[in-house]
N, C-alpha and C positions, 0 to 999 in steps of 0.2 A: 504494500500500500504506500503510494508516494504522494506527498502533498505538492502543492505548487511552489515554485521559487518565489522569493520576495520580488515584487515588481521593481523595475529599474529606478523608478522615480522616488522610491523610499530608501534605497540602499545608502545614499549619501548621509541621510539623517541618522540612520542606524549606525553607520561607521563613526560619525561624529560623537554620537552618544556613547558608544563603546570606548572610544579613545578618551573621552572625558572621564569615564569611570576608571580607566587604567591610570590616567594621570593623577587622579585624586585618591587612589588607593595608597594607604600608608605602608611603610616598610614592613610592619608586622602583619600586613594583609587585610586590615580592616578598612571599611568604609563607614562614613557617619553622616548624619543629617546636620543641619545648622547648629552650631554650638556644641558639637560632640554628642548629639542625641542619637539614640537607638542604634548603636554600633552593631549589635547582633543582627537586627532586622536588615539594616542597610547592607551589611557584608553578605548576608545570605541572598538577598535579592540581586545584588551586584554579581555574585557568583552565578546565579541562575541566568542572568543576561549574557555572561561570557559563554556559558554552556549552550545557550540558544543560538549563538553565532556559529556553533559547530566545533569549537575547541573542546578538548577533554584534558584530563590530567596528563595524558601521554603525548598529545600532539595538538597542533594548532597555534594560531597567533597569540592566544590568551591563556595558554597552558600554565605559564608561570603565575599569572594572576589568579587562576583557579586554585592552584596549589597553595598559594599564600593565603587565600581566603579560607581554604579548608584548614590549614594549619592554625589560623587564628581561632576559628570556631571550635576546633578540637581542643585547643588549649583552654577554652572557656567552659568545657563540660565538667560539671561538678561530680565528685565521687565521694559517697559517704555523707552522713548527716541527714538533716531534714529535707534538703534539696537534692538528694542523690538523683542523678540523671538529668537535671536541668542544664540546658545549654545557655549560659548567661549568668548574671549575678544581679539579683534584685536589690542589693544593698548599695549599689553605686549609682551616682547621678547619671541620667541618660537611659537607664533601663528600668528603674523602679516605676511601678504603676502600669506598665505595659509589657511585662516580660514574657507573657504567653504568646504574643505575636512573634517575638524573636525566637523563642523556643521552637515554635511550629515551622517557621521559615527555615531555620537552620537544620531541622530534621529533614525537611524536603530537599534542601541542597545537598546535604551529606549523603542522603540515601541515593541521590542521582549520580554521585561520583563513586559510590562504594564499589560498583561493578568494574570500574576502570582502574582501581588501585591494584598494582602488581606486587608491591612490597608486602610480604606475608605479615610482618609485624604490624605495619600500619593498617592493613586490612583487618586483622584481629582487633586492633584497638578501635577502629571505626565500628566494627560489629558490636563491640561491647558498649560503645557510646550510644549507638542507635537503639540497642535493646533496652538500655536503662532509660534513655530519653522517652521511649514509648511507654514504659511503666510510669514515669513521672507524669506524662500526659494523662494517663488513666487515673492516677491518684489525684490529679488536679481537676478532674471533671466533676461537674455538678451532678447531683442525684435527685431526680424527680420521679413521680409515678403517674401513670394514666391508666384508665380502665378501657379495655377493648374486648368486646364480646364477653363481658363478665370476668375478665382476667386482668389482674393488675400487672402492668408492664413498667419496668424501670427504664428511664431515659435520662439524658443529660447532655449539656453542652459545655462550653468554656467561656470564661470572661477574660478580662485583661490580666488578671492575676489568678492564682489557684482558687478553687472553690472554698477552701477553708479560710484563706486570707480575705477573699472577696465576699464572704457571707452568702455563698451559693449563687452569686450573680453570674449570669451567662448572657451571651448575645450571638447573633448570627455570623458576623465576620470572623471572629476568632474561632468559632466552632468549625466553620468551613476550612480555615487555615489548618486546624488540627486534623480534620478528616483527611484532607489531601496529603498531609505529611505522614500520617499513620499508614495510609494506603501505599505511599511511596516506600516506606520502610518494609511493609509486608511484601510488596512487589520485589524488593531486593532480596527476599528470602529470609528475612530476620523476623523472629517471633514478635507478635504484637498481641496484647490482650484483646481477644475477639469482642468482648463486651464493650470496649471503648468505641469501636466503629459502629456496632449495632445500636447502642444507646444514642449515639450522635445522629444516626440516620433517622431514628424515631423522633429525636428532637426537631430536626429539620421538617419532618412531616407534620409535627404538631405546630410548627411555626408557619405552615402554609395556609393562607387565607382562602376564602371561597372562590377567588378569581385565579388561584394558582400561584400567587406571588408569595415571596418569603418576607415576613416581617422582621423588624430589627431584633426584637427580643420576645421570648415566650412570656416572661413576666408572670402576670396573674392568670394566664390561661390563653394567651394568643390573642388574635384579633388585630385590626389595624391595617394600614396600607402596606402593600408589598413594595419592596425596593428592587429596582432593576438589577443593580450590581449583585446583590445577594441572591436574587433569583437565578441569574445566569451562573453564578458560582455553584449554587445548590444543584442545578441541573448537571454540572460536571461531576459533582459528588455522587449524584444518583446514578450516573452512567458507570462510574468507576468503583463504587463501594463494594460490589460483589456480594450483595445481601442474599442473593438466591431467589429473588422474586421471579415469577413467571414473566414472560415477555409482554403479556397483556397488561399486567400491573405496572411494569416499567414504562410501557408505552403510554399508559394513561397519565402517570405522574409527569413524564417529560412533556407530553402534549399540553397538559394544563399549564406547565411552566412557560412553554413557548407561546401559548395563547396570551398569557399575561404580559410577556415581553413585547409581543406584537401590539397589544392594546396600548401599552405605554409609549412605544415607538411612534405609533400613529398620532397619539395625543401630543407628542413633541414635534410633529411635523414630518415624520418619516413615512415610508411607504409600507403597506401591508405585505407587498410582494417580497420585501427583504426577509421578513420572518418566514414566508413560505419557502424561500430559497434555502435558508438555514436548515429548516426541517428536512428538506429534500437531501441536503448533504449529509445530515445526521443519519437519516434512514439508510442511505447508501453505505456509510461507514459501518453501521451496525450490522448490515447484511454481510459486508466483507469480513467481519470479525466473528461470524457465527461458526462455532466449532465446539464440540463437546469435550475436546481434549485440552486440558489446561496447558500442556506443553506446547501444543500447536499455537495457542493464543500467545504464549510467551514468545514463541519464535517469530510470530507476526510483529510483536512489539520490538524485538531485537532487529528484525529486518528493516522496520520503519526507521529505527534509530540509526542504523548503519547507512541507510539511504540518505538520511538528513545530514550525516557527517560528510558523505560523499558529495552532496550538492554544495555544502559549504566549502569543501576542498576545491572543487572545480571553480567556484566563484572566486576564491582567493587566487588561484592560478591565473584566471582570466584577468583579474585586476592587476596582477604583478607583471603580466606580459606587456612589452613595449608597444 
């Protein structure tokens, strides 16, 4: 399965953005927002940007930047104590009050590079960091209950800080960050507490309003206006979470989400045909991925990733030719 190359008119903007990130990366590998804010989050997202260019730990224009970002994040993984597994430090300025974002984004980035690490000692260290990070996320998750069909079901999301520190506060954006990160860790072949993802998916379902949109926070029982960004991200979670729902159930959930996004787009002056086109591309992608054998699905994922790296390599060669 091969995606389309980046249109020519956007490549210069992407090149400038990546070069800006590379210039502003500190010697120890970290990136930061204004005033030194959010170094864990910024480093993780910057690392993801370098990966999206096609570079890896082993090759590519930004391989050294990726390696330094990984080194910085690995050095910030806590071991032992109350915060065992956390990537970051909630006790220093720039991270306190929002550390679950950084923890989630760093899990996502490190899980994406795990398979490219050839050094056995570093690979084992990465595996240990990611396994403990997943457990920290599970322990930081809120716990709620809902009744479905006469049966009480536990569910929960995440807030800006751990559930214990945040008095069981949770909201959609951090929850989606954690779900995507935990799925990336599990896709890397590292054990993840299954309840963490299962409860988070129920949380997102409970945060779905009657129009198919995802609200900001479950709070006292859901309700309210859906948010386009959260709805789009939740659709991605629904596609990737591997809950084992039947295709009809998945199709219904995703269709409702797309209907809400289309409604909001039209209200903002967009065209309904855009939503129809996105749904068509999604249906085609899902058909291409239909296979009962997990190994075959994983091979499709690997093939797609290799194809992406090859496209990036060809693009770099073309740009370097006189």
